[in-house]
Structure formats: C-alpha cells, structure tokens
C-alpha positions in Angstrom: 0.0 0.0 0.0 1.3 3.5 -0.9 0.9 5.7 2.1 2.2 9.1 0.9 2.8 11.2 -2.2 6.5 10.5 -2.0 5.7 6.8 -1.9 3.5 7.1 -5.0 6.1 9.1 -6.8 8.8 6.5 -6.1 6.4 3.7 -7.2 5.7 5.5 -10.5 9.4 6.1 -11.2 10.3 2.5 -10.2 7.6 1.1 -12.5 8.5 3.4 -15.3 5.0 4.9 -15.4 4.4 8.0 -17.5 1.3 9.9 -16.4 0.2 13.4 -17.0 -0.6 15.0 -13.6 -3.2 17.7 -13.6 -1.9 20.7 -11.8 -4.3 21.9 -9.1 -4.0 25.3 -7.5 -2.4 24.8 -4.2 -3.7 26.8 -1.2 -0.4 27.7 0.3 -0.9 31.1 1.8 1.0 32.6 4.6 -0.2 35.6 6.7 2.8 37.5 5.3 1.6 37.0 1.7 -1.9 38.1 2.4 -0.7 41.1 4.4 1.4 42.2 1.5 -1.6 41.8 -0.9 -3.9 43.7 1.5 -1.4 46.6 1.7 -1.2 46.7 -2.1 -5.0 46.7 -2.4 -5.4 49.5 0.1 -2.6 51.6 -1.5 -3.9 51.1 -5.1 -7.6 51.5 -4.5 -8.2 53.4 -1.1 -5.7 56.1 -1.2 -5.9 59.9 -0.9 -7.6 60.3 -4.3 -10.7 58.0 -4.2 -13.0 56.7 -6.8 -16.0 54.7 -5.8 -15.5 52.1 -8.5 -11.9 51.4 -7.2 -13.1 51.3 -3.6 -15.7 48.7 -4.6 -12.9 46.6 -6.2 -10.9 47.0 -3.0 -13.9 45.7 -1.0 -14.3 42.7 -3.2 -10.6 41.9 -3.0 -10.6 42.3 0.8 -13.5 39.8 1.0 -11.5 37.4 -1.1 -8.5 37.9 1.2 -10.7 37.1 4.2 -11.7 33.9 2.5 -8.2 32.9 1.7 -7.2 33.7 5.3 -9.2 30.6 6.3 -6.6 28.5 4.5 -3.3 30.1 5.6 -0.3 28.0 6.5 0.8 28.4 10.1 3.7 26.0 10.1 6.8 27.2 11.8 10.1 25.5 12.1 11.5 27.5 15.0 11.8 26.0 18.5 10.6 29.0 20.5 7.4 30.6 19.3 5.1 30.3 16.4 5.6 33.8 14.9 3.2 33.1 11.9 0.4 32.4 14.4 1.0 35.6 16.2 1.1 37.6 13.0 -2.0 35.8 11.6 -4.0 37.0 14.6 -3.0 40.5 13.9 -3.6 40.2 10.2 -7.2 39.1 10.9 -7.7 42.4 12.8 -6.1 44.3 9.9 -8.4 42.8 7.4 -11.4 43.8 9.5 -10.1 47.3 9.8 -9.3 47.5 6.1 -12.9 46.6 5.2 -14.2 49.2 7.6 -12.0 51.9 6.1 -13.0 50.9 2.5 -16.7 50.8 3.4 -16.5 54.1 5.2 -14.6 55.7 2.2 -17.2 54.3 -0.3 -20.2 55.7 1.6 -18.7 59.2 2.2 -19.5 61.0 -1.1 -17.6 64.2 -0.6 -14.1 65.5 -0.5 -12.8 66.5 3.0 -9.4 67.2 4.3 -6.7 65.3 2.4 -9.2 62.8 0.9 -10.4 63.8 -2.5 -13.2 62.2 -4.6 -13.1 63.7 -8.1 -16.8 62.7 -8.5 -17.6 64.7 -5.4 -15.1 67.6 -5.3 -16.8 69.6 -2.6 -17.4 69.2 1.1 -21.0 68.3 2.2 -21.2 69.5 5.8 -24.9 69.0 5.9 -24.6 65.3 5.4 -21.1 64.5 6.5 -19.9 66.9 9.2 -20.2 63.9 11.5 -18.0 61.2 13.0 -18.0 57.9 11.1 -18.5 54.9 13.3 -17.9 51.3 12.2 -18.9 48.0 13.8 -17.6 44.6 12.8 -20.4 42.1 11.9 -20.1 38.7 10.3 -21.6 40.2 7.1 -19.1 43.0 6.9 -18.7 46.4 8.5 -21.8 48.3 9.6 -21.3 52.0 9.2 -23.3 54.9 10.8 -22.6 58.5 11.7 -22.7 60.4 15.0 -22.9 64.2 15.4 -19.7 66.0 16.1 
C-alpha cells in the first residue's frame, strides 16, 4: 500500500509509469503573503484620491483575502514561538479594519481634508460633518454616523 505522495512518486518512477498530472491550484498562503496583498490593495484603491469604483474593487478583494485567510499555513520550524500564528491573529484584525476603512470611504460621497473624490469635489457639511462609526459584523462592517 502506498501511504504518501512520495511513496506514490517512487512507485511510479520505479515502475517506469508515465502519467500526466493535472496541476491543481495549491492553497499555500501565509499571513505575510496576504498582508502584502492587503497593503497593495489599500494603496492602489483606497488612497488619498478616491474613486467609488476602485473602492468597490478593494472591498471585493478584501472579502477574497478574508476567505483565503481561512486556508493560511501556520507551520513554523522555529523552536521558540510560532511567529506566523501571532502575525496571523494581527492580520485578521487588519483585514477587519481595512474593510471598515474601505466601506466608510465608499459611503462618504464628498471631499474632505486630504481625501479627495473627483466625482464629489466639494465638502458636504450638511450630510457628512459627522463622525463615522464602524462596527464589525459577520456580514461585513456596519457604518453609521454620529454628530460631532
């Protein structure tokens, strides 16, 4: 009985078998890879100059990153602490905050301070002279506003 992939590979080589292996996408993600992707998404789509269509793409990508986060690799070869586990816990919080930032930016249809939306070039004090509050929910961030 062949009990491992290496055993199967050796059996195929020993028996001169020629097969075509279908390459499947491997889910080998580390928290560091996802963190870098999250940073790139936020820099590219939710920066100082903001467009709602780009922010929407960022939200979609962040949801995808949260899904991929469920499959991250936490293996660690060190003998002291599992640093990938510690960083993964922080990354989970960063993904929650990134989604809240993107959702809040998408809903705020105005330009204020350093944040500029070319589609909404002016301030809208009547609607947005408020504090944006975000709450984490399983369905994504819930946003509301409180008076200043």
